[in-house]
C-alpha positions as CSV (number, residue, x, y, z in Angstrom):
1,X,32.3,36.7,26.1
2,X,31.6,33.5,23.6
3,X,34.6,34.9,21.0
4,X,37.1,34.9,23.8
5,X,36.4,31.8,25.1
6,X,36.2,30.0,21.4
7,X,39.9,29.9,21.1
8,X,41.8,26.9,21.5
9,X,44.0,27.8,24.3
10,X,46.7,25.4,25.8
11,X,45.2,24.8,29.2
12,X,48.7,24.4,30.5
13,X,51.5,26.6,31.8
14,X,54.3,27.8,29.5
15,X,56.7,25.3,28.8
16,X,59.5,27.3,30.4
17,X,57.9,26.5,33.7
18,X,58.3,23.0,33.1
19,X,61.8,22.6,34.5
20,X,60.8,24.4,37.6
21,X,58.4,21.5,38.5
22,X,55.4,23.6,36.2
23,X,52.9,26.0,38.6
24,X,51.0,24.2,41.1
25,X,48.5,27.1,41.4
26,X,47.2,25.8,38.0
27,X,45.8,22.3,39.0
28,X,43.0,24.5,41.2
29,X,41.6,25.9,38.1
30,X,42.5,23.9,35.1
31,X,39.2,22.4,34.7
32,X,37.6,25.7,36.0
33,X,34.8,27.3,33.2
34,X,34.6,31.3,33.2
35,X,30.8,31.9,33.1
36,X,30.6,35.7,33.7
37,X,32.3,38.7,34.4
38,X,32.0,42.3,36.4
39,X,30.1,42.4,39.4
40,X,27.1,45.2,40.8
41,X,28.6,44.1,44.6
42,X,30.5,47.4,44.6
43,X,32.3,46.5,47.9
44,X,34.5,49.7,48.5
45,X,37.9,47.2,49.1
46,X,37.7,45.5,46.0
47,X,38.6,46.7,42.3
48,X,36.3,44.2,40.2
49,X,33.7,46.6,39.6
50,X,36.2,49.4,38.7
51,X,37.5,47.4,36.0
52,X,35.1,44.9,35.1
53,X,32.6,47.4,35.3
54,X,29.2,47.0,37.2
55,X,27.0,45.7,34.3
56,X,27.4,42.0,34.1
57,X,28.4,40.0,31.3
58,X,27.7,36.2,30.9
59,X,29.1,33.4,28.1
60,X,26.0,31.5,26.8
61,X,25.1,27.9,27.5
62,X,26.8,26.6,24.7
63,X,29.7,28.6,24.9
64,X,30.1,26.7,28.2
65,X,28.5,23.5,27.3
66,X,31.4,23.4,24.4
67,X,34.4,23.8,26.8
68,X,33.3,21.3,28.9
69,X,32.9,19.0,26.6
70,X,36.3,20.0,25.6
71,X,37.6,19.2,28.9
72,X,35.9,15.9,29.4
73,X,38.2,14.5,26.3
74,X,41.8,16.1,28.2
75,X,43.6,13.1,29.4
76,X,44.1,14.7,32.6
77,X,40.0,15.4,33.7
78,X,38.9,12.9,35.9
79,X,35.3,14.1,35.8
80,X,35.4,16.9,38.0
81,X,34.7,20.4,36.9
82,X,36.2,22.5,39.6
83,X,34.0,25.9,39.1
84,X,31.8,27.6,37.1
85,X,31.9,31.0,37.9
86,X,33.1,34.3,37.9
87,X,33.4,37.0,40.4
88,X,30.4,36.7,41.8
89,X,29.5,33.3,41.1
90,X,25.7,33.6,41.4
91,X,25.6,36.9,38.8
92,X,25.0,35.7,35.5
93,X,22.8,38.9,34.3
94,X,22.3,42.4,35.2
95,X,21.2,44.0,38.0
96,X,18.0,45.4,36.8
97,X,16.1,46.4,33.5
98,X,17.2,49.9,34.1
99,X,20.4,49.2,33.2
100,X,19.8,48.3,29.6
101,X,18.8,52.0,28.8
102,X,20.4,53.9,31.7
103,X,23.2,52.0,32.7
104,X,24.1,51.8,36.2
105,X,22.8,54.5,38.7
106,X,25.9,56.9,39.7
107,X,24.4,57.3,43.2
108,X,23.0,54.1,44.5
109,X,24.9,50.4,44.9
110,X,22.4,47.5,43.7
111,X,23.0,45.5,47.3
112,X,23.8,47.8,49.9
113,X,22.8,49.1,52.4
114,X,19.7,46.7,51.5
115,X,18.6,45.3,48.1
116,X,17.3,48.0,45.8
117,X,13.9,47.5,45.2
118,X,14.5,47.2,41.5
119,X,16.8,44.5,41.8
120,X,16.0,41.7,39.9
121,X,17.5,38.5,41.8
122,X,16.1,35.6,39.5
123,X,19.3,32.1,39.6
124,X,17.2,30.4,36.8
125,X,19.6,31.1,34.2
126,X,22.2,29.8,36.2
127,X,20.5,26.6,37.6
128,X,19.6,25.7,34.5
129,X,23.3,25.9,33.2
130,X,24.1,24.1,36.1
131,X,21.7,21.1,35.2
132,X,22.7,21.1,31.8
133,X,26.4,20.7,32.5
134,X,25.7,18.0,35.2
135,X,24.0,15.6,32.8
136,X,26.7,15.8,30.0
137,X,28.3,12.5,29.5
138,X,31.7,12.4,31.3
139,X,31.2,14.6,34.0
140,X,30.8,13.3,37.7
141,X,30.4,16.5,39.5
142,X,30.5,20.1,39.1
143,X,31.3,22.6,42.3
144,X,31.1,26.1,42.6
145,X,34.1,27.5,44.3
146,X,33.8,31.5,43.0
147,X,32.6,33.5,45.7
148,X,28.2,33.5,46.0
149,X,26.6,36.2,47.3
150,X,24.2,35.0,50.2
151,X,22.5,38.4,50.2
152,X,21.7,38.3,46.7
153,X,20.7,34.7,47.2
154,X,18.2,35.4,49.7
155,X,16.9,38.5,47.7
156,X,15.7,35.9,45.5
157,X,12.0,35.0,45.3
158,X,12.8,31.2,45.9
159,X,15.5,29.4,47.4
160,X,15.8,27.3,44.4
161,X,19.5,27.8,44.4
162,X,20.2,27.1,47.8
163,X,18.8,23.6,47.0
164,X,20.7,22.8,44.1
165,X,24.3,24.6,45.7
166,X,23.9,22.1,48.7
167,X,22.8,18.8,46.9
168,X,25.0,19.2,43.8
169,X,27.8,21.7,43.8
170,X,29.6,21.6,47.5
171,X,30.9,19.1,49.7
172,X,28.1,20.1,52.7
173,X,30.6,23.0,53.4
174,X,30.2,26.5,52.1
175,X,33.1,29.4,51.9
176,X,31.4,33.0,52.2
177,X,33.0,36.3,52.7
178,X,31.6,38.0,56.1
179,X,35.0,40.3,55.9
180,X,33.8,41.5,59.5
181,X,31.4,42.0,62.3
182,X,31.2,45.4,63.7
183,X,28.2,47.5,61.5
184,X,30.6,50.3,61.3
185,X,33.8,48.5,59.4
186,X,30.8,46.8,57.4
187,X,29.5,50.1,56.6
188,X,32.8,51.4,55.1
189,X,33.1,48.0,53.4
190,X,29.5,48.3,51.9
191,X,29.0,44.8,52.9
192,X,25.6,43.7,54.9
193,X,25.1,43.2,58.3
194,X,25.8,40.1,60.9
195,X,22.1,40.0,60.8
196,X,22.0,39.2,56.6
197,X,24.8,36.5,57.4
198,X,23.2,35.0,60.7
199,X,20.0,34.5,58.3
200,X,21.5,32.8,55.9
201,X,23.8,29.9,58.1
202,X,20.3,29.2,59.2
203,X,18.8,28.7,56.0
204,X,21.8,26.6,55.0
205,X,22.5,24.8,58.4
206,X,18.3,23.7,57.5
207,X,19.0,22.7,54.3
208,X,21.8,20.9,54.6
209,X,19.7,19.2,57.4
210,X,16.7,18.4,55.0
211,X,19.0,16.6,52.6
212,X,20.8,14.5,55.1
213,X,24.3,16.4,55.0
214,X,24.7,17.2,58.9
C-alpha cells in the first residue's frame, strides 16, 4: 500500500468537471487518509470482504505521516484531517496470528456471533499512529469518520482507544451502525446483538462524562 500512495496524485476532480462546479462530494474526503484496506468483519450484507479480502493490510506510519505533510502544504488545508481510516477504521492488523500461516478460517467468522478466542484485539498501533499525526506542525485536529467496530473495541484488553477517540478524534458524537434491533435479523446480517451495542453506549456515555463532554 505504501507504493500506491507514494505517487503525486492531483487530489482534485478531473478538469472537465470544473465548468460544472466540480464534484462536491470530493470536499468530504479531500483531506482524508487511507490507513488500511480489507475487513474481517464479514457482515453478510457487505461486499468489502469479498473484493478486498478478510486479511487486513495497512500502510506504514512513515507513509501516512508523509502524506499528512503533503496535505499540510496544500493552500486549501485548514489544519483538519477529515479521517484516518478505511473500511473499518480500527482494524490495523491481522485478526489473529494464524492468518500468517494458514490464512482465514473457512468455517468461522472473527467477530460473529461472538469474538473468536484467537482474536487479537489490539489498538496500540492505531493509537500510536494517531498521536504521531496529531503532533505534526500544521495539524489542528484529526477526525475519525470511517466506521469503527465497537464490538472489536470492547474486545481489547483495555479501553485506551475509547479514551483517545473521545478526547481527540470526534466532536463528542459518534456514528455507529447498529443496523437493526431484532435478534433474528441481526443473526442473518452477521452483526452483534443489541446487548453489545447497549454496553458500548454505556461505556461511551461514561467516557464523555469523565472528560467533560456531556
